[in-house]
C-alpha positions in Angstrom: 0.0 -0.2 -0.2 1.2 3.6 -0.5 3.4 4.9 2.3 1.1 6.7 4.7 -2.6 5.3 3.3 -5.3 4.4 4.9 -7.2 0.8 3.8 -10.0 3.2 2.4 -7.8 6.0 0.5 -8.3 4.4 -2.4 -4.6 3.2 -2.7 -3.5 -0.3 -4.1 -1.4 -2.9 -3.3 2.2 -2.0 -4.3 5.1 -3.4 -3.0 8.2 -1.6 -1.4 11.9 -1.1 -1.0 11.9 -0.9 2.5 15.1 0.8 4.0 18.5 -0.8 4.5 16.4 -4.1 2.4 18.4 -4.6 -1.0 19.2 -2.2 -3.1 17.3 1.0 -4.0 17.3 1.4 -8.4 16.8 4.4 -9.9 13.7 4.0 -11.6 10.9 1.4 -11.6 7.9 2.1 -13.6 4.4 2.3 -11.6 1.9 -0.3 -12.4 -1.6 -0.2 -10.4 -2.7 -3.6 -9.6 -5.6 -2.7 -11.2 -4.4 -2.6 -14.9 -4.7 -6.4 -14.8 -8.1 -5.8 -14.5 -8.7 -3.3 -17.1 -5.8 -4.8 -19.6 -7.8 -8.5 -19.4 -11.2 -6.8 -19.7 -9.5 -5.1 -23.2 -8.5 -8.4 -24.3 -11.4 -9.5 -24.3 -13.1 -6.9 -26.1 -13.7 -6.1 -29.5 -11.0 -3.4 -29.5 -7.5 -4.4 -29.1 -6.4 -1.6 -31.2 -7.6 2.2 -30.9 -10.8 2.2 -30.0 -13.3 3.7 -27.3 -10.3 3.3 -24.2 -8.2 5.6 -26.3 -10.8 8.1 -26.4 -12.2 7.5 -22.9 -8.6 8.1 -21.8 -8.1 11.2 -23.6 -11.0 12.6 -22.2 -10.0 11.9 -18.9 -6.3 12.9 -18.7 -7.6 16.1 -20.4 -9.6 16.9 -17.8 -8.1 15.5 -14.7 -4.6 16.3 -15.9 -4.1 19.0 -18.2 -7.1 21.5 -17.6 -9.3 20.7 -20.3 -7.4 21.4 -23.5 -8.0 18.9 -26.7 -6.2 16.1 -26.5 -4.3 13.5 -29.0 -3.0 10.0 -28.0 -0.3 8.4 -29.7 2.2 5.3 -29.5 4.8 7.7 -27.8 5.9 11.2 -26.2 7.7 11.2 -29.8 5.2 10.8 -31.8 3.4 14.0 -30.4 6.5 16.3 -30.7 6.7 15.0 -34.5 2.8 16.1 -34.7 3.3 19.1 -32.9 6.1 20.4 -35.5 4.5 19.6 -38.0 1.5 21.5 -37.4 2.9 23.9 -36.2 4.3 24.5 -39.6 7.8 23.6 -39.2 9.3 23.0 -42.3 13.1 21.9 -44.4 15.6 24.4 -43.6 13.4 26.1 -41.0 15.1 26.6 -37.0 13.8 25.8 -33.7 15.3 26.9 -30.7 15.6 24.2 -28.7 17.0 23.2 -25.4 20.8 21.7 -25.3 19.7 19.6 -22.1 17.2 17.8 -22.8 16.5 13.5 -23.8 17.1 13.1 -27.5 13.8 12.5 -28.2 12.2 16.2 -28.2 15.3 17.0 -30.8 15.6 14.0 -33.1 12.3 14.5 -34.4 13.0 17.7 -36.3 15.2 15.8 -38.0 12.7 14.0 -39.4 11.1 17.0 -41.0 15.0 18.5 -42.1 14.8 21.2 -39.8 17.6 23.0 -37.9 18.0 22.7 -33.7 18.9 25.6 -32.6 20.5 24.7 -29.2 20.2 27.4 -26.1 21.7 27.2 -23.0 20.4 26.3 -19.5 19.8 28.4 -16.6 22.3 26.4 -13.9 19.7 26.7 -10.9 17.2 24.7 -12.7 18.8 23.0 -15.8 15.8 24.2 -17.7 16.5 26.1 -21.0 16.9 29.5 -20.4 14.8 32.3 -21.6 17.8 34.7 -22.0 19.5 32.3 -24.4 16.4 32.0 -26.4 16.0 35.4 -27.3 20.1 35.9 -28.5 18.9 32.9 -30.7 16.2 34.6 -32.6 16.0 34.7 -36.3 14.4 35.1 -39.3 14.0 31.6 -39.5 12.8 31.0 -36.4 10.0 28.8 -36.8 9.0 27.2 -33.2 10.5 27.7 -29.7 10.5 24.2 -27.3 10.9 23.6 -23.9 12.0 20.8 -21.8 10.2 21.5 -17.7 13.7 18.9 -16.4 12.3 17.0 -13.8 9.1 18.4 -13.0 10.0 22.0 -12.0 8.4 23.9 -15.0 10.1 26.6 -17.2 9.6 30.5 -16.7 6.5 30.5 -19.2 6.0 34.2 -18.8 8.9 35.3 -20.1 9.3 32.4 -22.7 6.0 32.8 -23.8 6.4 36.4 -23.7 9.5 36.5 -26.5 7.7 33.8 -28.5 4.4 36.3 -28.6 6.6 39.2 -29.6 7.8 37.1 -32.6 4.8 35.5 -33.5 5.9 32.3 -32.8 4.4 29.2 -31.4 5.6 27.2 -27.7 5.7 23.5 -27.8 6.4 22.2 -24.6 7.8 18.9 -23.5 6.2 18.0 -20.4 7.6 14.9 -20.5 8.6 15.3 -16.7 5.7 17.6 -15.4 2.8 15.1 -15.3 0.9 17.3 -12.8 2.9 20.5 -12.7 1.3 23.6 -12.5 2.8 26.9 -13.2 0.8 30.3 -11.5 -2.2 27.9 -10.8 -2.3 26.8 -14.5 -2.1 23.2 -15.3 0.7 22.3 -17.6 -1.2 21.1 -21.1 -2.8 24.5 -21.0 -0.8 27.3 -21.6 0.9 26.7 -24.6 -0.1 25.9 -28.3 0.8 22.4 -28.3 2.1 20.3 -25.1 3.5 16.6 -24.9 3.0 14.4 -22.4 5.1 10.9 -22.3 4.0 8.1 -20.8 6.8 6.0 -21.4 7.4 3.0 -19.2 9.0 5.1 -16.2 7.5 8.1 -16.6 4.5 9.0 -13.8 1.6 7.0 -15.5 2.6 4.6 -18.4 0.8 3.4 -21.2 4.1 0.5 -21.4 4.7 3.4 -24.0 2.5 6.1 -24.8 2.1 10.0 -25.6 -0.4 12.8 -25.6 -0.1 15.9 -27.5 -2.3 18.6 -26.3 -3.7 21.4 -28.5 -5.1 24.5 -28.3 -6.3 25.0 -32.0 -9.6 22.3 -32.9 -8.4 23.1 -36.3 -5.5 21.7 -35.6 -7.1 19.2 -33.9 -9.1 17.6 -36.9 -5.3 17.8 -38.8 -3.4 15.9 -36.1 -6.1 13.2 -35.7 -6.0 12.3 -39.6 -2.0 12.5 -39.2 -2.0 10.1 -36.5 -3.8 7.2 -38.7 -1.7 7.3 -41.9 -3.9 10.9 -43.1 -6.8 9.0 -43.3 -10.3 10.7 -42.0 -10.3 7.5 -39.4 -14.3 8.6 -38.6 -15.6 8.9 -42.0 -14.3 6.0 -42.3 -16.0 4.4 -40.2 -18.6 5.6 -41.1 -18.9 4.7 -44.3 -19.0 8.2 -45.8 -15.1 8.5 -46.7 -14.4 9.6 -50.1 -10.9 7.3 -50.1 -8.6 10.0 -50.9 -5.7 11.0 -48.5 -4.2 14.4 -49.3 -1.6 14.7 -46.0 1.0 12.4 -45.5 0.3 10.4 -41.8 1.8 8.0 -39.8 0.9 5.5 -37.7 0.9 6.9 -34.5 -2.2 5.9 -32.9 -2.3 4.5 -29.1 -4.1 1.6 -28.7 -6.9 0.3 -26.5 -4.1 -2.0 -24.4 -1.9 0.7 -23.7 -5.1 3.1 -22.6 -6.3 0.4 -19.8 -3.0 0.7 -18.4 -3.6 4.7 -18.2 -7.2 4.2 -17.0 -6.1 2.1 -14.2 -3.2 4.9 -13.5 -5.6 7.8 -13.3 -7.8 5.7 -11.0 -5.0 6.3 -8.6 -3.5 9.3 -9.7 -4.0 11.5 -6.6 -2.3 9.2 -4.4 0.7 8.3 -7.2 1.3 12.1 -7.3 1.2 13.0 -3.7 3.9 10.0 -2.7 6.2 11.4 -5.4 5.8 15.0 -3.5 6.7 13.6 -0.1 9.0 12.3 -1.7 10.9 15.5 -3.1 10.2 16.8 0.4 11.6 14.5 2.3 14.9 15.2 0.0 14.6 19.0 0.4 14.2 18.2 4.1 17.1 16.2 4.2 19.4 18.0 2.1 18.8 21.3 1.8 21.5 22.9 3.9 24.1 20.1 3.1 27.1 22.2 1.9 28.8 19.9 -0.2 26.3 19.7 -2.7 23.4 21.7 -4.6 19.8 20.9 -5.2 19.0 21.9 -8.8 15.0 22.7 -9.7 14.5 23.7 -5.9 10.2 23.9 -5.5 9.0 27.6 -6.1 6.3 28.8 -4.6 4.5 30.1 -7.6 4.7 26.4 -9.7 3.8 23.4 -8.3 6.8 20.9 -9.4 5.8 17.3 -10.5 8.5 15.6 -8.7 9.4 13.1 -11.7 13.1 13.1 -10.8 15.4 14.6 -7.8 19.0 16.0 -9.0 21.9 17.6 -7.5 24.8 18.8 -8.6 28.2 17.5 -6.5 32.1 18.2 -6.3 33.6 14.6 -7.8 29.9 13.3 -9.1 31.6 10.4 -10.5 32.9 9.4 -7.1 29.5 10.4 -5.1 27.6 7.9 -7.6 30.3 5.0 -7.0 29.6 5.4 -3.6 26.3 5.6 -3.5 26.2 1.9 -6.1 28.7 0.5 -3.4 25.6 1.4 -0.5 22.7 -0.1 -2.7 22.1 3.0 -4.5 21.5 3.3 -8.1 22.1 7.0 -9.1 22.8 8.3 -13.2 23.2 11.3 -14.8 20.0 10.5 -17.0 20.3 13.5 -19.9 22.8 14.7 -21.6 23.6 18.2 -23.1 22.6 16.7 -27.2 25.2 18.9 -29.1 27.6 15.8 -28.1 25.6 13.3 -30.4 27.2 13.6 -34.4 23.6 13.3 -35.5 23.4 17.3 -34.1 26.5 18.4 -35.9 28.9 18.7 -33.2 29.6 20.5 -29.8 28.7 23.8 -29.5 31.3 26.6 -28.3 28.3 29.3 -27.0 26.7 27.1 -24.2 28.5 28.4 -21.0 26.1 27.7 -18.9 25.7 24.0 -19.8 29.7 23.4 -20.1 30.1 24.3 -16.2 27.7 21.9 -14.9 28.1 19.2 -17.9 30.3 16.9 -15.2 28.5 17.8 -11.6 24.9 16.8 -12.4 23.5 13.5 -10.3 19.9 12.0 -10.3 18.6 9.9 -7.3 15.5 8.0 -7.0 12.4 9.1 -6.7 9.9 6.4 -7.4 6.7 4.9 -5.6 8.7 1.7 -5.1 10.0 4.1 -2.4 9.3 5.2 0.9 10.5 8.2 2.9 12.4 6.2 5.0 14.7 5.3 1.3 15.1 8.7 1.2 16.1 9.4 4.7 18.8 6.4 4.4 20.3 8.0 1.0 20.2 11.5 2.4 22.2 10.3 5.1 24.6 8.1 2.9 25.3 11.7 0.6 25.9 13.8 4.1 28.6 11.1 5.6 30.7 11.8 2.5 32.5 10.6 0.1 
């Protein structure tokens, strides 16, 4: 059962890792016990591909988490980003300003299109993209701005959207880390023209793999639904009134009902899942806030709600700390890397001094629903003991 829950709280039975017992992995999938029932019912039904459960999951996710913005469920977060770039009108040769520090999945879809990612530097306190760096990279070729809410802490959206509005370009949010986050009281998913969520295996909500694109423009939503399914108007085809012509190059990016069943089970216990993650984040802050040998990155802020997907610190001799924690049963790692290290993006840039300064020092600590506050306390005690 979730730590601190009561028998009538709606929480489901989940094994936990108790302090001192075995290793604490860096990530663990969160699959509710009720998912087995949801999936079994789906497998025994008429629909196992894209069907009514996909639509149910879209509706519930939008209403319960993303502020009611129009949803488009797809096979992965990467699919969602590719569609967002296409719907935003990104074409070959266009420039898109993107964070240098993110999963490569943020930026690789731009290469599908033949567009050019223009890397912006980080805010060294959060690892989010720097608004000042975004502004310095705007050109007459800039088609869009992409932001990533690293670890679950929302970016400086007022500043970023102000820049984008000044130049008449859309903002595309990669919210893979930010399910449940809010910025100044507004849910992430309800702010920008396009917002992507990921349901990959170790995210807050998993559908084994999957994603959701939130779209503000209803006309773009209609086009997105077509692009998700080979460019076919699927509702018209199912009604027998499709004229059997395809006018847009589409993709096979749909979510299946089997995946959506996992998502629906996760939504049933979302409040408990999110609260546990918040409790673990709060425990890290309490244990490590005043320890001078490390620096907490992405501290919670009063004007935004942290989604508590990852907890990241910076430390000198980071490799020594990582090895020390591993020897004591705690997995840690540098989960994301600067994208300009990869040859596909053209090689390392020399105009990213803030990324340069921290790239050897940051480290992600475990934060997932198989943990207890006691696990956080043990990890923190190990860090405070020195390495």
